[in-house]
C-alpha positions as CSV (number, residue, x, y, z in Angstrom):
1,M,-128.0,-19.8,-4.9
2,R,-128.4,-16.0,-5.1
3,N,-124.6,-15.8,-5.0
4,I,-124.3,-17.9,-8.1
5,L,-127.0,-15.9,-9.8
6,E,-125.2,-12.6,-9.2
7,R,-121.6,-13.7,-9.6
8,Y,-121.4,-16.5,-12.2
9,L,-124.6,-16.4,-14.2
10,R,-126.7,-13.9,-16.0
11,P,-130.4,-14.1,-16.9
12,P,-131.2,-16.5,-19.8
13,G,-130.1,-15.1,-23.1
14,A,-127.8,-12.4,-21.5
15,G,-124.5,-14.2,-21.0
16,R,-122.6,-12.6,-23.8
17,A,-120.9,-9.3,-22.9
18,L,-122.6,-6.7,-25.0
19,F,-122.3,-3.0,-24.4
20,S,-124.2,-1.2,-27.1
21,T,-124.9,-3.1,-30.4
22,G,-127.3,-6.0,-29.8
23,L,-127.9,-5.1,-26.1
24,Q,-131.6,-4.2,-26.5
25,E,-132.3,-7.4,-28.5
26,Q,-130.6,-9.4,-25.8
27,G,-132.8,-7.8,-23.2
28,R,-135.9,-8.5,-25.2
29,L,-135.0,-12.2,-25.4
30,S,-134.4,-12.4,-21.7
31,R,-137.7,-10.8,-20.9
32,Q,-139.6,-13.0,-23.4
33,L,-138.0,-16.2,-22.0
34,L,-138.9,-15.2,-18.4
35,G,-142.4,-13.8,-19.2
36,V,-141.5,-10.3,-18.0
37,R,-143.1,-7.3,-19.8
38,S,-141.8,-4.6,-17.6
39,L,-138.4,-3.0,-18.4
40,D,-137.7,-2.9,-14.7
41,D,-134.5,-5.0,-14.1
42,E,-135.5,-5.9,-10.6
43,Q,-138.7,-7.7,-12.0
44,L,-136.5,-9.5,-14.5
45,F,-134.1,-10.7,-11.8
46,E,-137.0,-11.8,-9.5
47,A,-138.5,-13.8,-12.4
48,W,-135.1,-15.3,-13.0
49,R,-134.6,-16.3,-9.3
50,A,-138.1,-17.9,-9.4
51,Q,-136.8,-20.3,-12.1
52,H,-134.2,-21.6,-9.6
53,S,-136.9,-22.1,-7.0
54,R,-138.7,-24.4,-9.4
55,L,-135.8,-26.9,-9.1
56,S,-136.4,-27.7,-5.4
57,M,-138.4,-30.7,-6.4
58,G,-136.2,-31.7,-9.3
59,G,-136.9,-31.4,-13.0
60,N,-135.0,-30.1,-16.0
61,A,-132.7,-27.1,-15.7
62,I,-131.3,-25.4,-18.8
63,L,-128.0,-23.6,-18.6
64,S,-126.4,-21.7,-21.5
65,L,-122.7,-21.2,-22.3
66,P,-122.6,-18.7,-25.3
67,F,-119.0,-19.1,-26.1
68,D,-116.8,-20.2,-29.1
69,T,-113.3,-19.2,-28.1
70,G,-112.2,-22.8,-28.2
71,S,-113.5,-23.5,-31.7
72,G,-111.7,-24.5,-34.8
73,S,-111.7,-23.2,-38.4
74,R,-115.1,-21.6,-38.5
75,R,-116.6,-19.7,-35.5
76,G,-120.2,-18.8,-34.9
77,S,-121.5,-21.3,-32.4
78,A,-121.5,-18.6,-29.6
79,E,-124.8,-17.7,-31.3
80,G,-126.2,-21.2,-30.9
81,P,-127.5,-21.2,-27.3
82,N,-129.6,-18.1,-27.8
83,A,-130.8,-19.3,-31.2
84,I,-132.0,-22.6,-29.7
85,L,-133.8,-20.8,-26.8
86,R,-135.4,-18.4,-29.3
87,F,-136.5,-21.3,-31.6
88,F,-138.1,-23.0,-28.6
89,A,-139.9,-19.8,-27.7
90,N,-141.0,-18.6,-31.1
91,E,-141.3,-21.3,-33.7
92,G,-144.3,-23.5,-34.5
93,S,-142.5,-26.3,-36.2
94,L,-141.6,-28.4,-33.2
95,T,-143.5,-31.4,-31.9
96,P,-145.9,-30.8,-29.0
97,E,-143.7,-33.1,-26.9
98,A,-140.7,-30.8,-27.5
99,Y,-142.6,-27.7,-26.5
100,R,-143.9,-29.3,-23.3
101,A,-140.4,-30.4,-22.3
102,F,-139.1,-26.8,-22.8
103,Q,-142.0,-25.2,-21.0
104,G,-141.5,-27.5,-18.1
105,A,-137.8,-26.7,-17.7
106,A,-136.3,-24.1,-15.4
107,L,-134.1,-21.6,-17.2
108,V,-131.2,-21.2,-14.7
109,G,-129.4,-18.7,-16.9
110,D,-126.3,-18.0,-19.0
111,V,-122.7,-18.4,-17.9
112,R,-121.1,-15.0,-17.6
113,V,-118.7,-14.9,-20.6
114,V,-115.5,-12.9,-21.1
115,P,-115.1,-13.9,-24.8
116,Q,-111.3,-13.1,-24.9
117,L,-110.6,-15.9,-22.3
118,L,-110.7,-19.7,-22.4
119,H,-109.7,-21.3,-19.1
120,D,-108.3,-19.8,-15.9
121,D,-105.2,-22.0,-16.2
122,A,-104.4,-20.3,-19.5
123,C,-104.6,-16.8,-18.0
124,S,-101.7,-14.9,-16.4
125,P,-102.1,-13.7,-12.8
126,D,-102.4,-10.1,-14.0
127,V,-105.2,-11.0,-16.4
128,I,-107.1,-12.9,-13.7
129,R,-106.7,-10.0,-11.2
130,E,-108.0,-7.4,-13.6
131,V,-110.9,-9.5,-14.8
132,R,-111.9,-10.2,-11.2
133,R,-111.8,-6.5,-10.6
134,A,-114.2,-6.0,-13.6
135,L,-116.5,-8.9,-12.9
136,Y,-116.6,-9.0,-9.1
137,D,-115.3,-5.6,-8.1
138,D,-112.7,-7.5,-6.0
139,P,-109.3,-8.3,-7.6
140,T,-108.3,-10.4,-4.5
141,C,-111.3,-12.8,-4.6
142,D,-110.8,-16.4,-5.7
143,D,-113.7,-16.6,-8.2
144,P,-113.1,-18.0,-11.7
145,V,-113.0,-15.6,-14.6
146,A,-112.6,-17.5,-17.9
147,P,-115.7,-19.1,-19.4
148,L,-114.8,-22.7,-19.0
149,S,-113.8,-22.2,-15.4
150,V,-116.9,-20.2,-14.6
151,A,-119.1,-22.7,-16.3
152,E,-117.6,-25.6,-14.4
153,E,-118.1,-23.8,-11.1
154,A,-121.6,-22.8,-11.9
155,A,-122.6,-26.2,-13.1
156,R,-121.0,-27.8,-10.0
157,R,-123.0,-25.6,-7.6
158,V,-126.3,-26.0,-9.4
159,M,-125.8,-29.8,-9.3
160,Q,-124.9,-29.6,-5.6
161,R,-127.9,-27.5,-4.8
162,H,-130.3,-29.5,-6.9
163,S,-129.1,-33.1,-7.0
164,Q,-132.5,-34.4,-8.2
165,A,-132.5,-32.1,-11.2
166,R,-131.1,-32.8,-14.6
167,L,-128.8,-30.1,-16.0
168,I,-129.0,-29.6,-19.8
169,T,-126.4,-27.2,-21.1
170,L,-126.6,-25.4,-24.4
171,I,-123.0,-24.6,-25.4
172,G,-121.3,-22.9,-28.2
173,D,-118.1,-24.7,-29.3
174,H,-117.4,-28.1,-28.0
175,S,-114.6,-27.1,-25.6
176,G,-117.4,-26.2,-23.2
177,S,-118.2,-29.9,-22.7
178,Y,-114.9,-30.1,-20.7
179,A,-116.5,-28.0,-18.0
180,I,-119.9,-29.6,-17.9
181,A,-118.8,-33.2,-18.0
182,R,-116.3,-32.6,-15.2
183,A,-119.0,-31.2,-13.0
184,S,-121.2,-34.2,-13.8
185,I,-118.5,-36.7,-13.0
186,E,-118.0,-34.9,-9.7
187,R,-121.7,-35.0,-8.9
188,A,-121.8,-38.8,-9.6
189,R,-118.8,-39.4,-7.3
190,R,-120.3,-37.4,-4.5
191,L,-123.4,-39.6,-4.7
192,G,-121.4,-42.8,-4.9
193,Q,-122.3,-43.4,-8.6
194,K,-120.4,-44.2,-11.7
195,L,-121.0,-42.0,-14.7
196,G,-121.0,-43.0,-18.3
197,I,-120.8,-40.6,-21.3
198,V,-122.6,-41.2,-24.6
199,H,-121.1,-38.8,-27.2
200,F,-122.8,-38.3,-30.5
201,D,-120.4,-36.7,-33.0
202,A,-118.7,-37.0,-36.4
203,H,-115.3,-36.4,-34.7
204,T,-113.6,-38.1,-31.8
205,D,-112.4,-35.0,-30.0
206,M,-109.8,-37.3,-28.5
207,V,-106.5,-35.5,-29.1
208,D,-104.6,-34.4,-26.0
209,Y,-103.5,-31.0,-27.3
210,R,-104.5,-28.8,-30.3
211,L,-101.5,-26.7,-31.3
212,G,-100.3,-26.9,-27.8
213,V,-103.6,-25.9,-26.2
214,K,-105.3,-28.2,-23.7
215,W,-108.8,-26.7,-23.8
216,A,-110.3,-26.9,-27.3
217,Y,-113.1,-28.2,-29.4
218,S,-111.1,-31.3,-30.3
219,T,-109.5,-32.1,-26.9
220,W,-112.2,-32.0,-24.3
221,A,-113.2,-35.7,-24.7
222,Y,-109.6,-36.9,-24.1
223,W,-109.3,-35.0,-20.8
224,V,-112.7,-36.0,-19.6
225,L,-111.9,-39.7,-20.4
226,Q,-109.0,-39.5,-18.0
227,E,-111.4,-38.8,-15.1
228,L,-113.9,-41.6,-15.7
229,H,-113.7,-44.8,-13.6
230,D,-113.3,-46.9,-16.8
231,P,-112.6,-45.8,-20.4
232,R,-115.3,-48.2,-21.6
233,A,-117.8,-45.9,-19.9
234,F,-117.2,-43.5,-22.8
235,V,-119.2,-44.4,-25.9
236,Q,-118.9,-42.5,-29.2
237,I,-121.6,-42.7,-31.9
238,G,-121.3,-41.5,-35.4
239,I,-117.6,-41.1,-35.9
240,R,-116.6,-40.6,-39.6
241,A,-114.1,-37.7,-39.9
242,T,-110.8,-38.7,-38.5
243,T,-107.3,-39.6,-39.6
244,K,-107.1,-42.8,-37.5
245,S,-109.0,-46.1,-37.8
246,Q,-111.6,-47.3,-35.3
247,A,-109.2,-50.0,-34.1
248,Q,-106.5,-47.5,-33.5
249,W,-108.7,-45.1,-31.5
250,Q,-110.1,-47.9,-29.4
251,A,-106.7,-49.4,-28.7
252,E,-105.1,-46.1,-27.8
253,R,-108.0,-44.6,-25.7
254,G,-110.0,-47.6,-24.5
255,M,-113.4,-46.2,-25.3
256,T,-116.2,-47.8,-27.3
257,Q,-117.0,-46.4,-30.8
258,F,-119.7,-46.9,-33.3
259,W,-118.8,-45.3,-36.6
260,A,-121.4,-43.8,-38.9
261,P,-121.4,-46.5,-41.6
262,E,-122.2,-49.1,-38.9
263,C,-124.9,-46.9,-37.5
264,L,-126.6,-46.6,-40.9
265,E,-126.2,-50.2,-41.7
266,R,-127.4,-51.7,-38.4
267,G,-130.0,-49.1,-37.2
268,A,-130.7,-47.3,-34.0
269,D,-132.0,-50.2,-31.9
270,A,-128.9,-52.4,-32.6
271,I,-126.5,-49.5,-31.8
272,A,-128.6,-48.7,-28.7
273,D,-128.4,-52.4,-27.5
274,D,-124.6,-52.5,-27.9
275,T,-124.2,-49.1,-26.2
276,I,-126.3,-50.2,-23.3
277,A,-124.3,-53.4,-23.0
278,A,-121.0,-51.5,-23.1
279,L,-122.2,-49.1,-20.3
280,K,-123.3,-52.0,-18.2
281,A,-120.0,-53.8,-18.7
282,A,-118.3,-50.7,-17.4
283,G,-120.4,-50.7,-14.3
284,V,-122.2,-47.4,-15.2
285,D,-125.0,-46.2,-12.9
286,V,-126.0,-42.9,-14.5
287,V,-125.4,-41.3,-17.9
288,H,-124.4,-37.9,-19.4
289,I,-125.3,-37.4,-23.0
290,D,-123.2,-35.1,-25.2
291,W,-124.4,-33.9,-28.6
292,D,-122.3,-32.3,-31.2
293,I,-124.9,-31.4,-33.8
294,D,-122.5,-32.4,-36.6
295,G,-123.1,-36.0,-35.5
296,L,-126.2,-35.6,-37.8
297,D,-125.8,-35.8,-41.5
298,A,-124.9,-32.5,-43.1
299,A,-128.3,-32.3,-44.8
300,E,-129.9,-32.4,-41.4
301,A,-127.5,-30.0,-39.7
302,P,-125.8,-27.7,-42.2
303,A,-125.6,-24.8,-39.7
304,T,-122.4,-25.9,-37.9
305,G,-118.7,-25.3,-38.2
306,T,-117.9,-28.7,-39.7
307,P,-121.0,-30.3,-41.3
308,E,-120.2,-33.9,-42.3
309,P,-122.0,-36.0,-44.9
310,G,-122.7,-39.7,-44.2
311,G,-124.3,-39.2,-40.8
312,Y,-127.6,-40.4,-39.3
313,S,-130.9,-38.6,-38.8
314,A,-132.3,-36.8,-35.8
315,G,-134.7,-39.7,-35.5
316,F,-131.8,-42.1,-35.1
317,G,-130.3,-40.0,-32.3
318,M,-133.6,-39.7,-30.5
319,R,-134.3,-43.4,-30.7
320,V,-130.9,-44.2,-29.2
321,T,-131.3,-41.6,-26.5
322,E,-134.8,-43.0,-25.6
323,R,-133.4,-46.5,-25.4
324,I,-130.5,-45.4,-23.2
325,G,-132.9,-43.5,-20.9
326,A,-134.9,-46.6,-20.4
327,H,-131.9,-48.3,-18.8
328,F,-130.0,-45.5,-17.1
329,P,-131.0,-42.2,-15.4
330,V,-129.8,-39.4,-17.7
331,V,-128.4,-36.9,-15.2
332,S,-127.0,-34.3,-17.5
333,G,-126.7,-33.4,-21.2
334,V,-125.1,-31.1,-23.7
335,M,-126.0,-29.7,-27.1
336,A,-123.0,-28.1,-28.9
337,E,-121.8,-26.6,-32.1
338,V,-125.0,-25.1,-33.5
339,A,-123.9,-22.1,-35.5
340,P,-127.0,-20.6,-37.1
341,F,-125.3,-18.0,-39.3
342,L,-123.1,-20.6,-41.1
343,A,-126.0,-21.8,-43.3
344,D,-128.8,-20.1,-45.2
345,R,-132.1,-19.5,-43.5
346,N,-133.6,-22.9,-44.4
347,G,-130.5,-24.7,-43.3
348,A,-130.4,-22.8,-40.0
349,R,-134.1,-23.6,-39.4
350,R,-133.5,-27.3,-40.1
351,T,-130.5,-27.4,-37.8
352,L,-132.3,-25.6,-35.0
353,N,-135.4,-27.7,-35.3
354,N,-133.3,-30.9,-35.0
355,A,-131.3,-29.5,-32.2
356,C,-134.4,-28.6,-30.2
357,E,-136.0,-32.0,-30.7
358,L,-132.8,-33.7,-29.5
359,V,-132.6,-31.4,-26.5
360,A,-136.2,-32.2,-25.7
361,C,-135.6,-35.9,-26.1
362,M,-132.9,-35.7,-23.4
363,M,-135.3,-33.8,-21.1
364,R,-137.9,-36.5,-21.5
365,A,-135.7,-39.2,-20.2
366,P,-136.4,-40.6,-16.7
367,F,-135.1,-38.3,-14.0
368,P,-132.3,-39.3,-11.6
369,T,-133.3,-40.5,-8.2
């Protein structure tokens, strides 16, 4: 595990590559999260390694991917993971249950991000060689370099080492879900389990390529769907911003969808019942929950790249998550697309408060066995 710490990850809050501006603030956040007062880096790293040791008996692990290279029209979600961690640590508006869930989680760190890159398969050999030289001091090693590739390898190794733990990943733009979901699918296969994915979002993210690019905010779900044992094991909740009809999407891709108007009309329990039935029909054993914060109504989550009206409340999402967790072990989860600087202060606080409550709800679900 020490190899992962030193090669693929950085202390919580420190994944973004800063060299002067913002570096001191980044260091203060890392020390606050790890409870380290000293400026000695060795004490910081020892406190960080101790977080990994806590996972030997299972529990929640929080990983961050502060990255928005795969985003669409408006960037800013690279700031989301740190903003969520800071909100958990500093704000007094969360429920006691949310604080307890966060305080009980192990902070495994941030993915080491080179923000100019996306995925190793989109990098030239020359770029990979020189970035390996910069990151690992070894241009001939076989370690990944681009954020999505590093994130997938880091998540895979954490899941291998701590199969009883649940990995919750705070990501910037939604392209990061490609890496985390693939690692979770591999974990399930290794353990002889079938994974289902419950995806809360206003958008389907089901196109195969965006402007010729495979790894993007709007393509990740399509490529992950190809790796599931059954397309019915992928359930989308809250869709309302798309150029195709529900019937078209379900016929073309085979997944199950509940669009936002149906969610609002029927309520959380009815949608949860049908989601659970769909997952059971697909033979699902364990579940990965994926949240794009724009699944919420724009009034509840204005601090995101594409806030969409006509969505549900955080309470709706929490209720559905709780119901799913009562029927399936939730083995991993994602919170994506929180962009705190894309709204005013009140809008950012409202978005962060709801994001934290939803993350905590995932962490309160029964643990995998």
